[in-house]
N, C-alpha and C positions, 0 to 999 in steps of 0.2 A: 740620732735615735728618736723614734716617734714616741708620743706619750703612751700609746697602746703597748708598744714593745717594752717601754720602760716599766709599765705596770706588771706585765706578765713575764718579765725576764726570768729565764731559767737559771740565771747566775745570781740569784738572791743571796745577800750576805747572811751569815749566821746571825741568829738573834743575840742581842746583848743580854747580860744578866739582869733578871727582873727581880725586884725587891717585893717583899711583903709590905703592904701599906695598912695603916691604922687610921682611925678617925682623927687622931692627933696630927697626922701628916696632912690631912685636908685642911685642918685649922691653920697649920703652919704655912701651907701654900697660900691660903687666903690672906694671912697676915703679911707674907712676903709680897703678894700681889698688891696689897694696899700700900705697902712701903714703896714699891716701884711707882705706883700711881702718884703718891705724894711727892716723890722725887722728880717725876716727869709729868706733872699735871697738864701743862700747856701742850706738850708734845702729844700726850695720849689723847687729849680732847681733839687735837687737830686731826689725828689719825681716824678717830671714830665719829667725827661730827656728821659724816654722811649717813650714819645708821639711824639716828632719830628722824632725819629728813626722809630716808627711805621708808621708815615705818609709817610716817604720815602719808606718803605717796601711796603706800599699800592700802591704807584706810580710805583714801580719797578714791582710788581706782575701784574699790568695791561698792561705792555709792551707785554705780551702774546696777540697775535692778537684776540683770542677768548674772552679775558677779557677786551679788550679796552672799550667796552660800559659801563663797571662798574667803570671806572675811576672817573667820577664825583659823581655817587651815593656813592661810597666808601669814597671819600674825604669829601663829605657833610654829609653822614651818620655817619661818625666818631664822629661827635659832639653829636649824639643821645645818645651815651653811656658815653659821657664826665662826666655827673654828678656822675656816679658810680665811674669812674676813679679818681674823685676828693675827694673821701672819706678821704684820708689822710690829705688833705688841710683843710677840715672842722674840723677834730680833732685837728690839729695844731692851728687853730684860736680859737677853744673852749678852749684849754689848755692855750693859751696866755691870753685870756680874763679872765680866772680864776686865773692867776698868777702861773700856773704850768709850768713844763719844756715842751717847745713846740718842742723839737728836733724830727727829723724824726724817731728816734727809737720808739717813742710812736704814730706815725702817724696812724697806723692801729690797735690801741688798741680796737676800736669799734668792730672789728671782733672777739674779744675774750670775748665779753659781751653777755648777753641774747638776744640782738638785732641782733646778727650775722645772724640768719636764716632769719629774716625779711629783712635785708639789701641785702642778696643774692637773696631773692625773688624779690625785686624791680629791682635788677641788671638783673635777668633773664627776667623780663618784658621788660626792656629797650632793651635787646638783641633780644627779640621777635619782638619789634617794628622795630629795625634795619633790621632784617631778612625780615620782611614784606615789608619794603622799597626797599630792594635789589630785592626781587622777583617782586615787582611792576615795578621797573625800567627795569628789564630784559623782563618782559611781554610787556611793552610799546615799547621797542626796537624791539622785535619780531613782534609786531603788525604792526610796521611801516617799518621795514627793512627785515623782515623774518629772515632766517638763514644766511644772507649775512655776510661774514667775512670782516674785515677792515685791510688793509695792514699795517697801522701805525696810531699813535695818530694824526699826522698832517692831514692825509688823512681823518680820521674820523671827525676831527674838521671842515675841509673844507666842507664836505658833510653836516654836521649838520648846519653850519652857512650859507650855500648858497642854500639850497633846501627847498621846502615847507614842506616836511615831517620832515626835520631837525628842522625847527622852530616849527612845531607842537610838536615834542618831547621836545623841550626846554620849551615851554609854559605849556604843560600838565605835564611834569616831575617836573617843579618847583612848580606848584600848588600842586601836590601830595607830594613833599618833604616838602612844607610848612605845609600841613596837618599833616604829620607824626611828624614834628618838634613841632607843637603846642601840639600834644598828648604827646610827650616825655616831653615837658616843664611842662605841667599840672600835669603829673604823678610824676615827680622827683624834681622839683625846690625847694620844701619845704620838701618832704618826706625823702630824704636821709640825709640832715642836721638834721632833727628832729630825725631820728633813731640813729644818732651819739650822739645826746644830751639826748634822753629820751628812756626809755624801754617801747616801745609800739609795737603793731603788725603792720605788713606791710599794712594791709587794712586801719587801722586808719591813718597811715602816708600818704598813697596815697589819702585818702578822705580829709585829711587836706590840702594837696597840691592843690588838685582840687578846694577845697572851697576857698582857697586864690586867685586862678586865677579867679574863678567865682565872687568873691567879688570885685576884682580889675582888670577887664578885660583890660582896656586901659593901665594901668600901667604895668601889666605883659606882655602885648603884646609889649610894648616899651622895656621892659627888654629882651624879646626874640630877638628883632631887634638889641639891643646893643650887646648881646652875639654873634649873627650871624655876625655882622659887625666886631667885634674885632677878631673873629675866622678867618674871611677872611683875615684881615690884617696880622694875625699871620701865615697864610698858604702861603702868597705870596712869602716870601723869602725861598722857598723850605721847608716850615713847621718849620723852625728854630725859627721863632718868637713865636711859640706856647710855647716855653720854658719860655717866659715871660707872654704871654697873659693868658695861662691856670692857672698858680698859682694865678694871680690877680683875675681872674673870680671865681676860686674856693673859695678863701678867701672871695670875695665879696658876693658870694652866701650864705655863712654862715651868714654874717652880714645882708643880706636881710631876711633870715629866722628869725633872732632875732628881726627884726623890724616888721615882718608880724605876728608872733605868740607869744602869752604870756602864 
């Protein structure tokens, strides 16, 4: 079965029962995620060590004058594919919950199950959302600045922060980024942990994820802001903080899934 067929299968499973969530569930999920991180710190850091490195590479790539306008979209868009990158953390939390060996050697076992195609399908969907965000960001920059090149990151930042068109780009760009982030959240927050846990097709997993968001809009919006805030904190010290923030969020997302779906 191809990934495309897996995603649009007409034999989608019925949706599981979806629970009402409260802010207390978010707090509990974060605490459980922190507990997993404390129990498996070396393993979690091994799984996510590539993320701070990738963040630095993103920053270095944008030192090219032509790519400077993509610095913020790349840094913020990096989070759109984070749920897919956290697959190993979901599996480690699942195995620890069931009393199985949670070592990193088993972290990507889900990619060797019948759900692998569905997982990759959702990953491609997130990649498409990221690409759409980058194209939108470039289009906005072109509409406001034309094909003008910027000599440095500092010169670009000064123009963005001190001109009317710069503030227009900040406001419109952030609104667009917020919309793409909401879409990515709705698509992936439950679907990827569910695919690690159950053998269902991608469409069923995505429908379940969106149903959870639809049933708990305020709570899931709050979760989105929590994730965004923690990612910003993790990015501030040259992305190094992501080595702690990402595993905690990954484990917490697993526990949020377990609270949301029965």
